N, C-alpha and C positions, 0 to 999 in steps of 0.2 A: 570272231577272233580268227586270225590267219593261222592256217595249219600247213603241215608238210604235204607233199604230193604223194608220198609213198605209203604202202601198207606192209612192206618188208624193208628193213634197213638197207639191204644190199641194193635196193632200187633208188635210194635217196640221191639227190643232186647237191651240188655245192650250195645252191640257194637254200635248199631244205636244211642243211646243217648249219648254215649261217643263221637262219631263223631259230633253230633249236638252241644255238649258242646264246642268242639274245635272251631267250626265255630262261636258260640255265643260269646265265649271269645274274639275272634278277632274282631267281630262286635262291641261289647261293648267297647273294647279298642280304637276304632276309633270314639267314641262319641265326644271327643273334636274337632276333625276335622269337623264333621257334625255341631256342634254348632258354630264353627267359620264360616262355610259357611252360616248358618242361620243368624248369626250376620252381615256378609258381605251383605247378601240380603237386610238388612234394609237400605242399601245405596240407593236403588231405591224403597223403600217402600212408603207408604202413603205420598202424597205431601201436599203442602199448608203451611208448617212450614218454618221458616227462615233457618233451618238446616235439614239434613236428620235424619231419625230415628237412624241410626248408630251413627252419631255425638251426638245425644241425649243420647244414651247408654254410649258412651265414656265420656261424661260430667258427667253423673250419677256416673260412676265408679271412675272417677278422683276425684270428690268432696268427695266421700266416703273414698277413699284412703287418701286424704289430711286431712281428719278429723280423721284419725287413726283407721278406722274400720278394722276388721279382714278380712282375705282372703275370707272366705265364703261370707261375706257381700259385699265386694268390687267386686270380680270377678264373683261370681255366682248370687247374688241377684241384685246388681246394674247394672253390665254389661249386664246380660242376661235377665233382667226382662221383656223385650218386645219382646223376640224372637218369641212369639206366634202371633204377630200382623198380619203377612201375611196369616196364615192358619186359625186363629180363631179370627177375628176382634171383635166379641162381647164377647168372653170369653178368650182373649189372656192370661190373668193372670193365669187362670186355666190350660191352656195348658203348659205354662212355668213352673208352679209349679209342674205339674205332671212329666215333664221331669227332673226337678232338685231335686225333693224330696229325692232321695237316697243320695244326696251329700251335702245337707245343713240341718242345724238343723230345727226342726219343726217350730220354731218361724219365720224363714225366708221363709219357704214354705208357711206359712199362709200369710205373708206379700206379697209375690209375687202373690199368688192366689187372694188376695182381693184388691190389689193396684188400680185396675181400678175403683172400687166403691168409694174408698177413694179419688181418683182424682176428682170425681164429685164435691167435696167440692169447688174446685177452678173455675169450669165453668158450673156446672149443671144448675144454674139459668139463664144462657144465652141460653140454648138449650132446655128448657122446661123439664128438669129432676130435681129430688130432690137432691139438693146439700147436704142435710143432710142424704142421704141414708146410709151412713156409720154408723149412730147412731144405727142401728139395731145390730151392732156388739160390742156395748159398753161394754158388759159383758165379751168379750173375753180378756184373759190375754195378747193378742198380739195387742189389739186395739191401744195403744199408740205407739208401735213400727211401726205399719203401717202408722199411722198419721205422725210420724216423718220422715219415709222414703219418703213419698210423699212430705212433706214440704221441706226437705233438699236435696233430691236426685232425684226428679222426676218432679214436677211442675215447678221448676226453671231451668231446664236443656235444654233450647231452645235458648241459647245465642250464636249468631254467633261470638262474640268476645272472648268467653271463651277459654282459652288455655288448652284444653283437651289433655290427653296423647293418643298416638296411640294404636291400637289393639295390636301391637307387644309388647308393654310394659306389657300388661296383660296376654299375651298368656302363658308364663311359669307357672304362678300361676294357670291359668285356667286348664292347663294340670295336674298340681299337685293335685288340689282340685278334679278334675273329674277322677283321676286315679283309685280310688276305692270308692265304696259306703260305707259311714260310718253310714247311717241311714236306712238300710234295715230292714224291719220287717221279722219275720219268713215267709218263702214262698214268694209268689208274692202278692203284694197288689194292 
C-alpha cells in the first residue's frame, strides 16, 4: 500500500495530502457500513429490557416514519440515536450527536445530544435522579422538539408486540442521508 513520505505532518507534501484525501474519501464513504454495524451491535447491548436496544431503535424509527417525519428525523435521529450506548454509556447522546452532526440539521443534533437528560423525566424519580433535569434547557429553541422526541419515539419504544420495520427497510435511506454531509461548518469542528 502506498503511504505518505512524512513522519511529521508539517513535512508533508501536496502529493502526500492528495494521497491521504483519497484514503479519507473512501473511509468516509464507508461510514454507513460502520453505523449499520454499530446498530447491529445493539442486538447484544445492555440487557434487562423486554427487547434489545436494536429493536428499541427500530421501533423508534418505525414510529417516526409512520408519523410522517422526514428522512433525517426517521433514519438518522430515531434509528441511530442510541448508537453511542456501548462506547459511552453515560454520554451516549453526545457521542451519537457528534457522529451524526454533519448529516442532520442542528435541531436534530441537539435532540440526539440531550435526549438522555430528557429521558430522566420518565424514570429519574425511581433511581434517585432529578426527573426535571431537562428544565435547565427550557430556554433552548429545541427544548420542545427534544421533549416530543422522547415522548413519541424513545420512552415508549420498548414494546415486544410492536411491529417495527427491519433494518433493511431503513438502509437505503440511511445510505442516502449519510452519502454527503450537508451541515459541515468551515473547516473541522
